[in-house]
C-alpha positions in Angstrom: -297.3 -145.9 140.7 -295.3 -143.6 138.5 -291.6 -144.2 138.5 -289.4 -141.1 138.4 -286.0 -141.6 136.8 -283.7 -138.7 137.2 -281.3 -137.9 134.5 -280.0 -134.6 135.9 -276.9 -133.5 134.1 -276.3 -130.2 135.9 -276.8 -129.5 139.6 -280.3 -128.0 140.0 -280.5 -124.3 140.0 -282.6 -122.3 142.4 -286.3 -122.2 141.5 -286.2 -118.4 141.9 -284.2 -118.2 138.6 -286.4 -117.1 135.6 -285.7 -117.4 132.0 -285.3 -114.2 129.9 -288.3 -112.6 128.2 -290.8 -114.7 130.1 -289.8 -118.0 128.5 -290.6 -121.1 130.5 -288.3 -122.2 133.2 -289.8 -125.8 133.7 -291.1 -127.7 130.7 -292.9 -131.1 130.6 -292.9 -133.0 127.2 -295.4 -135.9 127.3 -294.1 -138.3 124.6 -290.5 -137.7 125.4 -289.2 -139.2 122.2 -291.7 -137.5 119.9 -289.8 -136.1 116.9 -292.1 -133.0 116.8 -292.0 -132.6 120.5 -288.3 -132.5 120.6 -288.2 -130.2 117.6 -290.4 -127.7 119.6 -287.9 -127.9 122.5 -285.1 -127.3 120.1 -286.8 -124.2 118.7 -287.2 -122.6 122.1 -284.5 -120.5 123.7 -283.7 -122.9 126.5 -281.3 -121.6 129.1 -278.7 -123.6 131.1 -281.0 -123.4 134.2 -284.2 -124.5 132.2 -285.4 -127.8 133.5 -286.9 -130.1 130.8 -289.0 -133.2 132.0 -289.2 -135.8 129.3 -291.9 -138.4 129.9 -292.0 -141.6 128.0 -291.5 -145.4 128.1 -288.0 -145.9 126.8 -285.8 -144.2 129.4 -282.5 -144.9 127.4 -284.0 -143.4 124.2 -285.2 -140.4 126.1 -281.8 -139.9 127.8 -280.1 -139.9 124.4 -282.7 -137.4 123.1 -282.2 -135.2 126.1 -278.5 -135.1 125.8 -278.9 -132.8 122.8 -280.9 -130.3 124.8 -279.3 -127.4 126.9 -280.3 -127.1 130.5 -281.2 -129.8 132.9 -283.1 -133.0 131.8 -285.0 -135.4 133.9 -286.8 -138.5 132.7 -290.2 -139.6 134.0 -292.0 -142.8 133.1 -295.1 -142.4 131.1 -297.1 -145.0 129.1 -300.1 -143.9 127.0 -301.8 -147.1 127.7 -301.6 -146.8 131.5 -304.3 -144.1 132.2 -304.5 -144.8 135.9 -300.9 -143.7 136.2 -301.3 -140.4 134.3 -302.3 -138.4 137.4 -299.3 -139.7 139.3 -297.1 -138.7 136.4 -298.4 -135.1 136.5 -298.1 -135.0 140.3 -294.5 -136.1 140.0 -293.8 -133.4 137.4 -295.2 -130.7 139.5 -293.8 -132.0 142.8 -290.6 -129.8 142.6 -292.5 -126.6 141.6 -294.7 -125.2 138.9 -294.4 -126.3 135.3 -294.6 -123.4 132.9 -295.1 -125.3 129.6 -296.6 -128.7 129.0 -296.3 -130.2 125.5 -298.7 -133.1 124.8 -297.1 -134.9 121.9 -297.7 -138.7 122.4 -298.7 -140.1 119.0 -298.9 -143.3 116.9 -299.6 -143.8 113.2 -300.7 -147.2 111.9 -301.7 -147.8 108.3 -305.5 -148.1 107.8 -305.2 -151.4 106.1 -303.4 -152.8 109.2 -306.1 -151.5 111.4 -308.7 -153.1 109.3 -307.0 -156.4 109.7 -306.4 -156.0 113.4 -309.1 -153.8 115.2 -307.2 -154.1 118.5 -304.5 -152.0 117.0 -307.2 -149.3 116.2 -307.9 -149.3 119.9 -304.2 -148.7 120.7 -304.1 -145.9 118.1 -307.2 -144.2 119.6 -305.9 -144.7 123.2 -302.5 -143.2 122.3 -303.6 -140.3 120.1 -306.7 -139.3 122.0 -307.6 -141.0 125.3 -304.1 -140.6 126.9 -304.0 -136.9 126.2 -307.4 -136.5 127.9 -306.4 -138.3 131.1 -303.0 -136.6 131.3 -304.1 -133.1 130.4 -307.1 -133.0 132.7 -304.6 -133.6 135.5 -302.2 -130.9 134.1 -305.0 -128.4 133.8 -306.0 -128.8 137.4 -302.4 -128.1 138.4 -302.1 -125.1 136.2 -305.4 -123.7 137.2 -304.4 -123.8 140.8 -301.1 -122.0 139.9 -303.1 -119.4 137.8 -300.6 -119.6 134.9 -298.9 -121.9 132.4 -299.3 -123.0 128.8 -300.5 -126.3 127.3 -299.5 -127.2 123.7 -301.6 -130.0 122.0 -300.4 -131.5 118.8 -303.5 -132.0 116.7 -303.5 -132.4 112.9 -305.2 -131.2 109.7 -306.6 -134.7 109.6 -308.9 -133.6 112.5 -310.8 -131.3 110.1 -312.3 -134.1 108.1 -311.3 -137.8 108.3 -310.4 -139.4 105.0 -311.0 -143.1 104.1 -307.3 -143.6 103.7 -306.7 -143.0 107.5 -310.1 -142.5 109.0 -309.3 -144.0 112.4 -306.3 -141.8 112.8 -308.4 -138.8 111.7 -311.2 -139.7 114.1 -308.7 -139.8 117.0 -307.3 -136.5 116.0 -310.7 -135.0 115.6 -311.5 -136.1 119.2 -308.3 -134.6 120.5 -308.9 -131.3 118.6 -312.4 -131.1 120.0 -311.0 -131.9 123.5 -308.3 -129.2 123.1 -310.8 -126.5 122.1 -313.1 -127.4 124.9 -310.1 -127.4 127.4 -309.2 -123.9 126.1 -312.7 -122.7 126.8 -312.8 -124.2 130.3 -309.5 -122.5 131.2 -310.5 -119.1 129.8 -309.8 -116.4 132.3 -307.8 -118.8 134.5 -304.4 -117.5 133.4 -303.8 -120.8 131.6 -303.4 -120.8 127.8 -303.9 -123.6 125.4 -302.1 -123.7 122.0 -303.6 -126.1 119.5 -301.2 -127.1 116.7 -302.6 -128.4 113.4 -299.9 -129.4 111.0 -300.4 -131.0 107.6 -298.4 -134.0 106.5 -295.1 -134.1 108.5 -292.1 -135.8 107.0 -290.5 -137.7 109.7 -290.1 -141.1 111.5 -293.8 -141.6 112.0 -294.6 -141.1 108.3 -291.6 -143.0 106.9 -292.6 -145.1 103.9 -295.7 -143.0 103.2 -296.2 -141.0 100.1 -295.7 -137.3 101.0 -298.8 -135.1 100.7 -298.8 -131.5 99.3 -297.9 -128.7 101.7 -295.8 -131.2 103.7 -293.5 -129.8 106.5 -290.7 -131.2 108.7 -290.6 -131.5 112.5 -288.2 -128.5 112.5 -290.7 -126.4 110.7 -293.5 -127.4 113.1 -291.1 -126.7 116.0 -290.3 -123.2 114.7 -294.0 -122.4 114.0 -294.9 -123.5 117.6 -292.1 -121.4 119.1 -293.4 -118.4 117.1 -297.0 -119.1 118.2 -295.9 -119.1 121.8 -294.3 -115.8 121.4 -297.6 -114.3 120.3 -301.1 -114.7 121.6 -302.0 -117.5 119.1 -304.7 -120.0 120.1 -304.2 -122.2 116.9 -301.1 -122.7 114.8 -301.4 -124.2 111.3 -298.3 -125.6 109.7 -297.6 -124.4 107.2 -300.1 -121.4 107.5 -301.7 -122.1 104.1 -303.0 -125.4 105.6 -305.6 -123.3 107.4 -307.0 -122.2 104.1 -307.0 -125.8 102.9 -309.0 -126.8 105.9 -311.8 -124.4 104.8 -311.9 -126.1 101.4 -311.9 -129.5 103.0 -315.0 -128.8 105.0 -317.1 -127.8 102.0 -316.0 -130.5 99.4 -319.2 -132.6 98.6 -319.1 -136.0 100.2 -319.3 -138.0 96.9 -316.2 -136.1 95.8 -314.5 -136.5 99.1 -314.9 -140.3 98.9 -313.0 -140.4 95.7 -309.8 -139.1 97.3 -307.2 -141.8 97.6 -305.0 -140.3 100.2 
């Protein structure tokens, strides 16, 4: 059973109201405390009547995060490790009307050395970064397909291009998510539903605190701005920064013996 906790700060507006310039009127963020997810919301031109549904485990943290957003904010309970509840979460999100934009941002980063010492943690990482997106987004896709419209944003990573020994479990999970996102986009082709796959490089934020920054690093705010720009266009993939897309081409062709020598 999915628990719906309402944190509505303004009396709900009529569902007939539409945001200017075709921007979404109802938005679901799966991973309601995600730094990048919240940065995407901050980069969008949210209106006072926009309804934002923040889905996550810690209702108080989500409430505090939502207080900085314009519009109406509601909190839904979501746990990446409860796949049987994900369909119920999606049903609750769509119960009051169509959702125009779904951002799938649940994520977890655990150092590879820690995963080597505790394989169960590797299972948790894969479940959070890959499996949970699959179970939730298949339910989302079914709702949007019936509506004949909507957009899904999936936070992948340049790590999906080619896993490195320094974080190969994380890279493998992102590779699975990236493949799922591409397949989902193909399955929704001509349905009126769009999938936007986001592939940032190293992002400086809470999740990477204590890690040595990589070249071409970005901030959550930069990712948010890039996603907002991609949504305004017809993009299917957004690289952040754009030059990371060129780096990915090089990554694919580096000989494996040389690739193994990379420390980070």
